[in-house]
N, C-alpha and C positions, 0 to 999 in steps of 0.2 A: 503494499500499499504506500502511495507515494505521500509526499507532506500534505499537499493539497486535499487528498481525498482522506487522508487522517483527520485532517481538521473539520472537514464537513462533516465526517462521521461523529466525530466528538461533540460537535455542536449540535447536530440531531438529537444526538444521546441528552446533552444538557439544557435544551432548551425546550420552550412550547409557543404556540401562538405564531405570531408573524415572523419570530426569529426561527423557528422552526422550519414555517413553510418556504424560508428565503434559501437556508442550508437544504432542506430536502430538495427542491427544484433543481439546485446544482446538482445534486447528485444524481437526480433523474436524467439531466440533460448529459451526464458522463456515461450514463449504463443503458439509457433507451433503445438506442441501436444494436447492440450486443445482446440485450434481452430478447428483442424482437427477431431478431437473426436465429438465434437458439430456438425459439419459439416456431417459428416459420418451418425450421427444417426438422423438428421432431413432429409437429402436427400436420405438416405437407399442406397446408394452404393459410390464406392471409386472413380470413376470418376466425379461426379458429385460433392463430397465432395473436390477433389482436386480441381475442378474449383472454389469453393465456398470458399476454405481457401486460395486461392492464392488472389481470390475478397479481400478478408477480408484484408488480409497483404498488399495488395497495398491502400487501402482505409487507413488501419491506417498510414502508411507511409506518406500519403497525407495528413492528417487530424489532425497528433497529436499536430498539434499546436492549435487546436481547443480545446481541452481537458481542461476543466475549474477547475478541481479538485472538482467537484460539487456531485460526487459521487467517488465509488471505480473505479480506473483505470482498473480493471478486469472487472466491469459491462462495461463501456463503451466497450472494448474489445469485450465483449461477445454479447452485441446489435448489432454491426457491423456483427459478425459472425452470428448470427440468421438470421438478415434481408439478408445477401447474401445467406446462406443455402435456406432461403424460396424463394427467388428471382429464383435462380437455379432451384429448384423445380419445380416451377411452369413454367418456361421456358420449362422444358423437358415434363412437364404434359402437356401442352397447345395443343400439337399435337396428345395426345392420351388420350384424356378426355372422349371418348367414351367406353374406355377398364377399365378405372380405376375408382373406386369408392371411394368417400372421404365420410366419417361419421361426419355429424354436428351435433351430439345428442346434444339435449340440456335439459337434465336429470339430476335427483339426481345423484351424484356418489357413494354414499355409502362408503364403505371401499376397494375398488378395488385396489389401488394402496398406501395404507398407508407407510410413510417412513419406510425403513428397521429398523431403530432403534428401532420403536414402534410395527412394525405390526410382524417382522420376526420370533421374539421369539416365538409370539403366532400361527403362521400358516407361516412356510417358503414358502408354494406353491405359496403364494400370493405376495410374494418378486420381485421385477422385475430382481433382480440378482440371483434368483433362478435359478437352474441348467437347471429343468423342464420347466420353461416357458421363458427363455430369448431369444431363437429363436420367439417363436409366438410373444412375444413383438415385438422383432425389425422388425418382418414382420408388424405387425400392425402399427407401428411408420412411416413406409414407405407408408402406404395406409391410414390413418386417416389424417384431416385435418393439414395442416404443422404448422400452429399456436399452434394447441394444441400438436403435437408432440413435438415443441420446447420448450413448457412448461414443458412437464413429461422430456425431457432430462436434461432440467437445474434442475429440483427439485430431481430427484432420481438417474439419471447418474453423475450431476455434483454436486450433494449433497448441493446445494445452498438453504439459508433460503429463506424463503417468501419476507422477507426485501431486500433481494440480487436481487431475482427475479424483485420485484417492480422497484428496481433500474435498473436493464438490459432493463425492458422494459419500464421504463419512466410512471408508473401508481401505483394506489395507492395499499395499502396491501388487502383491502377489493377488489379490481377487481382481483389480483392476486388470490386469494381464489376462487372467483366465477368462473373465467376460468379454474381453475385447476379443479373444481368439474365436468366441462363441458367438460374438456381433460378426465377424468377419466369415466365420461360416453360413448364417444365417443369409447375408448381403449376397455371396458367393451363391448360394444357392437360389436366392430369388432370382438373380440375373442370367443364371445358365438354364432356368426354369423357363423364363419368359422370351430367351434369347435376345437378350437386349444387352448392350454395351459390348466392351471386349472379352474375349475369352479369357478366362479364368484359370490358370495352371495350378 
């Protein structure tokens, strides 16, 4: 947390009324785009993303006093956003479960989605951000298990390190790696079943 962000959090925790509103509005401006991006990638559409982002920012304003500085403030915000996005997506899917398939593959992931920094130079077609696979991956994120989708979003679209993801999800580093392996497998299975995007070996 940089000094400006730290000061804003402290002001929100220690003030009320108009002083709180001024500080919170500045925090809101710092995080609104990042929160919306996470919510959009997990929910898969703008309407649900807006709902989830709104829930996130409302929760943030109400619970900022609970933040105890045991993790990065950004990790705390992302945790709220991921949970809100998953909740909104599950509520939407509850009435259409018979039409939507979620893939809960528990298989070895291989190298389907290695971080762009190490994998893209060797084979750009396997990068999440590569032009030819972007649409297919976004479609997959809307269809696979939302917990898996949120992991992939945090790792490859928000570029969080494993340690940061562990903070967001409040779990061990080993658990993050295990869940990411499963998320890779679910994504690869979807792409192969749908015949979209690059061939994943």
